[in-house]
N, C-alpha and C positions, 0 to 999 in steps of 0.2 A: 290901739288895743291889741294884745297878743291873743288871738283866738285860741292857739294851741295850749294855752295855760289855764283855759277855763276848767271848772270842776263841777260839770253839770251833766244831766241827761237831757233828752229832747224836751225843750221847754214846754211844748204843747201837749206832750203825751202822745199816745197812740191815736191816729186819726180814725174817726168814727165814720167809716166808709159805708156805702150801700151794701146791705147784707150784714153789717156789723150790728151795733146797737140799734140802729134804725131798721125796722122792717118795711114792709110795703106801705106806701103812703096812700091812704084812701080817699082823701079829699083835697080840695084846693087849700084848705086851712093847714092841713098836714104839710103840704109842700111849702107853704109860706113859712111855717115854723121851721123846717128844715133849712129854708133859704136864709132866715135870720141868723140861725145858729152857724151856718157855714159863713155868712159875712162877718159875724163876731169873731170866729176863729181866724179869718183872714186878717182882720184888723189887729188882732192880738199878735199874729205872726209878725206883722211888719212895724208895729208900734210898741212891741214888748221890750223887755230889758235884755234879751238874749240874741246873739248873732244868728244870722241866717245865711247859708252859703249855698248857691244854686249853680249847677253845672249843666251846660246845654248838650243834650245827647240826641242825635238823629242819625240817619244813615250815613251823612258825610262826615260828621264830627267823630263818630265811632271809628270810622276808617283812619282818622288821625290820632286816635288815642284817648278820646274823651272819656270812654268808659274806664280807662285806667286812671284818669285824673279824678273821676268821681270816686274811685275806690280809694285813691290816695287821700282825699278829702275826709272820707269816712274813717280811714285809719288814723289820720292826724287828730281827728276830733273825737275819736272813740272815748266814751265816758264823759264827754263834755256836754253841756246843755245847749250847745249850738245846734241848729237845725240844718241838716245837709239835705238838699232837694235835687231830684233829678227831673229837670225841665227838658224842653226840646231845643234845638237850635233856633236862633232868632233870624235866620235868612242871611247872616253875614258870614259866609263861608270863609272869607278871607282871614278872620281872626279866631278860627276854631283851632284847638279847643279854647273855649272862653269859660271863665268862672266870675259870678257876680257875688261879691262880699258886702253884706249889710251888717255894719256894726251898730250896736245900740246907740240911738240918738244921732245917727248919721245916715244920709242917703245911700242906696245901693250904688257901688262902684263896679263897672265891668271891666275886667282885664282879659286881654287877648293873648292867643298863642302860648298857652300855659302847658308845659311839660309835666308829667307825673312827678319827677324828681324835684320840681320847682314848687310844688304845693307847700311844703312846710315854710319856705321863705315867703311865699305869698301870704300865708295866714300870719306870719309874724310881721307883716307890713313892710317887707324889704324889697318889693317889685314895683314900686310906684311908677316906674317908667313904662310899665306894661299896661297902665290904666288907658283904656280907650275912651271912657266917658262915665258919667254919673247919670243914673236914672232919676233925674230931677230937673226942675225948671232953671235952676242957676248952678253955676260952678261951684265946686266944694274942694277945698285944699289945692287949688290950682288945676283941678281936673274939670274940663268943660262938660256941659250936658251932653249926653249921648245924642240928643236930637240935633246938636250943632255940627256933628260929623257929616261931611258930604253924603255918606251912604244912606243916612237916616233923615237928614233935614227936609228933603223933597217929598218924603213919604207921607201918605195918609193912610193909616192902618185901620182898616174896618175888618176885614177877614182875618188879618194877622194881629189883631189887638191883643190877643192872649198868648200868642205863639212866643215861646221863650220866657214867659212869665208864670203861667200855671204849670203844674205837673200834670201831664197828659193822662196819666192813669188815675187821676183823682176827681171824680165827679163832684165832690165837695168844692175843690178849687173852682171848677168850671161854674157851679151854681153860685158861688160867692161872687163871681165875676159877671153874673148875669145870665148864664145859660138856662134855657127852658122858661124864662120869663115871657118870651114872645109866644112860645108853645101855650102857655097858660092863658095868654089873651085870646088865642085862636080857639082853644077849648071852651072858654066861658064867656068871652066878652065880644067877639067878632063873628059876623056871619061869613060863610064861604064867599058870598059876593063882595063883602067889604075887603077881605084878604086879597082876592083878585084885583079889586079896584086899586088898592095900594101898590100892588106889583105892576099893574099897568101904568100907573102914574109915575112909577120910578123908571120905567122903560129899561128895565134891566135886560140886556140881551145875552144870549148864550155865551159863556166864557170858554167853551170848549173849541171854538173856532168858526162855527157857523154863524154865530150872532143873531139867531132867531129870538124874537121877543118872548120872554118867559111868561108874560101875562097872557098873551094870545094862546099859548100852549096850554096853561092851566085852565083858562076859560074853556077851551075846547074839551079838555078832560072832564071838567066839572059838569058840562052839559051832556056829556055821552050817557046814553040811556042803558047800554048794556053794562051788566055787573057779573062778576066783581071786576073791580078796576085795580090797577097797580101803579106804583111810582118807583122809577128806577133812577139811581144816582149813577151816572157814568164816571167812575174813577180809574178808567183804564187809560193811562197815557201812552207810554211805550215807544214814542218817537225820541230821537236823539235830542238831548238838551231841553227837554220839558219835564220839570220835576215839581211844578207848584202844588199839584194836588196831592202828591206824596207828602209835602211838607205840611199841609193843612192836616192830614190824617195824623201825622207824627207829632203835631204840636197842639192841636185843638180839635180832637175827633168829635167832642160833643156839639161843637158848632155845625158840622156836617150833619149829624144824627137829628138835631133839632130842625134843621131846614128840611130834612126829608120827612119828618113827622108832621111838620106843618103842612107840607104839600099833601100828604096822605089825608089829613083831616079836611083840607080845603077841596080837594077834588073827589072826596068820598071813596078813596082807595082803602081796601081792607088790609093791604100789605104793602111794605116798602122793601126795596132791595137796594144794596150798595155792591157794585161790581167793581172789584179791585184787582188790579194786576197782580199775578202771582209773583212777580219779581220784586214785590214790596213787602217783605216779611215784617218788618218793624211797623209798618203802617197798618197792616192786617192785624197784627197783635194788639196794637194800642186801640184800634177801632173795634175790635171784638170785645175788648175789655170795657169799652164805653157802652156798648150794646148791652152787655151782661149787667152792668151796674144800673143802667136805665130800666132794665127789666125787673131787677130786684126792687127798685124804688117804686115801681108801679107806673112808670111813664110809658111803658109799652104793654100792651095786653088787652084784656077785657075791662070795659068800664074805666077807662084811664081817669084816675083822681076823681072817681065818682061823677064824671061827665056824661056818662051814658054812651060814650064813643069808644069803639074798639079799633085798635091798630097793632098789627104785628109786624115783625121785621126779620130779615134774613140777610146774611152776608154771603156773597158769591165771589170766588176768585177765579181769575183767567189763567190760561196756560201760557201767556206771553205772546200771543198773536196780536200784532198791531191792528189787524183788520177788525178785531172785536171792539175797537173803539167806535166803529161805525154803529149807528143806532140799532138797525135791524140785526146786524151780525151779532151784536151784544145780547139782544134778547133771545136769539136762538142759542147761544152759549149758556145763558141763564137757565134755559130750558133742558140743558144737557145734550144738545145736538150740536153738529159742526157749525161754527160761526161763519156764516157767509150772508152778504147782503141780499136783498130781495128788491124787486121792482116795487115802485110806489106810484099811485095809491095802491091798497089803503095805507094811510098815515098811522103811526104808532098809537095816536090818541084814539083812532077808531079801532085798530086791530093790532095789537102788540103781543105781550106775553100771553101764551095759550090762547091767542085770538081774542083777547079781551082788551079793552081801552087801557093804554099805558102812557103815563107821562114820563118822559125821560129828560133829565137835565144833567149838566156837567157839575162836578163837585164845587167848583168856584162859584157857579151861578146860585146853588142851593145855600152855600155859606154866607151869601149876602142876605138871604131872606129874613133871618131873625132880626137884624137891624132895620130892615125896611119895615117889618111889622111894628117894631117898638118905636121908631122915629118918623115913619110915614114916607110915602113915595115922594112927596114933594122935597123932603130933605135930601133924598138920595139923588133925585133929578137935578138938584142945584150943584151937584159935583159933576165935573167932566165937561164934555162938548155938547153941542146941540143934538147930534145924533147918537153919541156914544156917552152914556151916562155912567156915573159912579167911578169906582176905582178898577184897576187891573194889575194882577199879579204878573211880573215879568221875570224871566230867568235868562241867564247868559252863560255862555262858555267861550273860551278863547284866551288870548294873552292880554287880559285886562288885570288891573292891580287889586281891585276890590270886588271880586266876584261874589255873586250871591243872588238871593230871591228878594225882590222889592215889590211894594204895593204903592202904586202911584195913581193920581187922578188921570182919568182918560184925557189925552191930548198933550201930556207931557212930551217934549221933544226928544228925539233920539240923541241929540247932542248933550241934553242934561243927563240922560240915562248913562251914556257912554263916558263922557268926559268928567262928570262930577260924581254921580253915584257909583259907577263902576270904575272910578279912578283913572280913566284914560288907558293908553297902551302901555304895556310894560316896557322898560328900557330895552332898546334894541329892536323893538317891533314898530312897524309903520302900518297904519290901517290900510287894507286893501278893500275890504268889503264886509258886509253884515248879512248873513243868511237870516231871512225872515220866514215866519210861519212854520217853524220846524223843518219839515222836508216837504213843504206844499207850496212854496212860492219862490219868487225870485230874490235878488239881492239888492241891498242899498249900497251905494257908494258914498264917498266923502261929502259930495255935493248934496246929499239927501238929508244930512244930519239935522237939519233945522226943521224937517217936517214933524208935524205932531203925530204921536203914535196912537191911533184909535182904529176903529173898524174900517173907516173909509179913506183916510189920507194917504195911506201907502199904496193903494191900488194903482193910481195913475202911473206910478214909476215901477209897477211890477212887483211890489212887495205886498205883504199881507200880515196882519196882526196875528191871525190864528189863535193859538192858545197862549200866545205870549212868550214863546221861546226864541231867542236870538243866539246865533253862533257868529262871533267876531273872529275874522281871520286877517292875517297880516301877510307881508311880501314873501314870507317862505312857503306859502300855500299855492299850489298850482291849481288854477281854475278847472282844468281838464280833470285832474285827479279828484278834486273835491266834487265835481259834477258826477264823476263815476261813482263816488261813494253814495251820494244822495240818491241817484238813480237805481243803483244796486239795492239799496234799502228798500225802495218801493217794490222792485222786482221780487225780492225775497219774501216781503210781507204780503204780497198779493195772494188773495185766496184762490185764484186761478179759475173762478166760476165762469168769467166772461172772456171771450177770445181777444178782444182789444188789449185788455190789461195783461192777460196770461202770456200772449205771444209779443205784444208791442214792447213792453218793458225790457224783456231780455234782448229784443232786437236793438234797442237803444243802447244797452250796455255793450253789446258786441260792436256797435258802431264807435263808441267811446274807446273801447280797447284797441281798435285799429289805429285810432288817432294816438293813443298812449304808446303804442309800440312802433310807430312811424310806418304804418301800412295803409293809411288812408289817403284819400284824394280830396280835393275841394268839393267834389260832387257829394260827399258824405254830409256836409253842412246842410244843404237844401233837403237831403234824405232825412236828416234828424227833424226838420221842421214839418215835413209831410207825415212822417210816422207819428210825431207827436199830436198833430192835428187829429188823426184818426183815434188815438188813444183817449184824448180829451173829450171828443164829441161822441164817442160810441161806448165808452166804458159805462158799466152799470151803477157803480157807486162813487163816492167822493174820493176814494183813494185814487183810482184810475183817472178820474177827471182832473186831478191836479198833479199826478205823478211826474209829468214831464216838465212842469213849470220850473223847478230849480235848474234843470239843464238848460232850458230856453233862456232863462235869466242869466246864466253864466255866459252863454254865447252872445247875448245882448251886451252885457257889461264888459266882457273881456274877448271879444272876438279876435283881436290881434294875437292873443295868446293861443287861441285854437289854430289860427292860420300859421303861427310860428312852428307849432308842432307838425302841421301838415306839410308846409311848404319847405321850411329850413331843417326839419327833422331833428329838432332839439326841444327840450323842456327848459324854459327860462328859470324855473325854480329848482331844477335838477332833481325833480321827485319822480317823474315817470321813468318807465323801463327804456324809453328812447334815448335818455341821457341828457346831460346838461351841456350848454355851450362849451366847447373845447374838450369834452370827454367822449370817448368812443362809445357809440350807441349799441346797446343790447341787441337791437333789432338788425344791426348790420352783421352780427356774428352768424 
């Protein structure tokens, strides 16, 4: 079917969003009526007689021109009754910009790497070779199911179930796909004790890196006697190669909001906060829209849906300081003062925002809550490993073929991630190592690829799951230079409150620079070990306590490379100022 020859306007007419023909919903019955209507419209959209064209827009695809592809689709179908939708990216950054075309009576087909000037040909059906997969269980016209592609076939999408499918700015899309159904149960059908029991049975651990059980945290917050109480969603990422929370905000903001609201009702908090890094403008925009729509529908405010329960909400944005991802520093920032960590105890569930009990969870952690409430803790606990339950979002950077965000069961091996889902190394690249834990842990080598990726299995070899960010590097990367980058990041992001972190990390950078410039001695290697020990053992917060770990891991995995810099005065990769073998050294000038 040639979509560009249709003669129709939007088949479904204008969408009745919150604040449109629907006013504030005053009861459970009102919400259920709205939900049924949203589901009917969703069914009509996908089973109707008119075409549906969806374009994935998020912060990475827009940089590749996806916004221009969307504009080209709207221009080509202007006056037609095909529906053009702005959805988010689906995590597959390697095929951006992508377009999904749903013709009447056919399943949706996803096409990858589409340029704006190719849109007319795409809509005429002339780019069949660009088809990546069909969003269906079976192949169609020779196009295999999208789930057969190595990037998708190992995934189990819980948090990402709607990402790339719904329009992020549409609360109606979200409700049609199940949003706020768990919230409804918590408001009317479940006690706080029952919600905590399900979360505890699920054994969902913090997805921000610490891995603390959310059920224990919620129970502590629920039992706190001091009021008012608060709930905080920590959406401040900010370290290199970690972008999972940004993608949830950009793709399914209502899932995050629902998790926060459930936490508020469960622990008895009168207000929820979401603290988002200021460097995420699109995420902030889409999440603020979600909050505004939920408020207009009556899901936030006084006497929510006639339940007799009140809950209010605020969005706070950070100024880009990585240290504000630390729990206590984040709370200071929310209060409008300088974001610096504090000593503990007291814990945040005893004394957090404005010295009141505060439950703080990572974005991904809270995004799991709606499904746990709807399907039960036992369902969630059946996924993953014995000590690491559920799924985990993983991100990657480096010379891999199919880069992107994936959601896999805990315990999936690094080999599966690297060689299948991420497509293996690009031509000309040879795996040298994998930086784990963002900037907070050591590296994995090729012999570690068969280790399961979870909270515990990487620790014995110096790695760490952290928030799920991995940086793959090849033979062209110098271990000394990369170590300098990782150490300098922690140096610059230190809040400078405590002496070990404030002075120790700059000292480590100075030592590495001596190595890079050919002015070091072998005595500098044990000096790095001693300095790192002091920083780790004496720093106040988690940043300082792990800051030297990437450097120590590099020395452990690539000690010969450090020694070559010191003894031979050359950089094998030819990256450092000292010079490559056979090239005059800068340090000698």
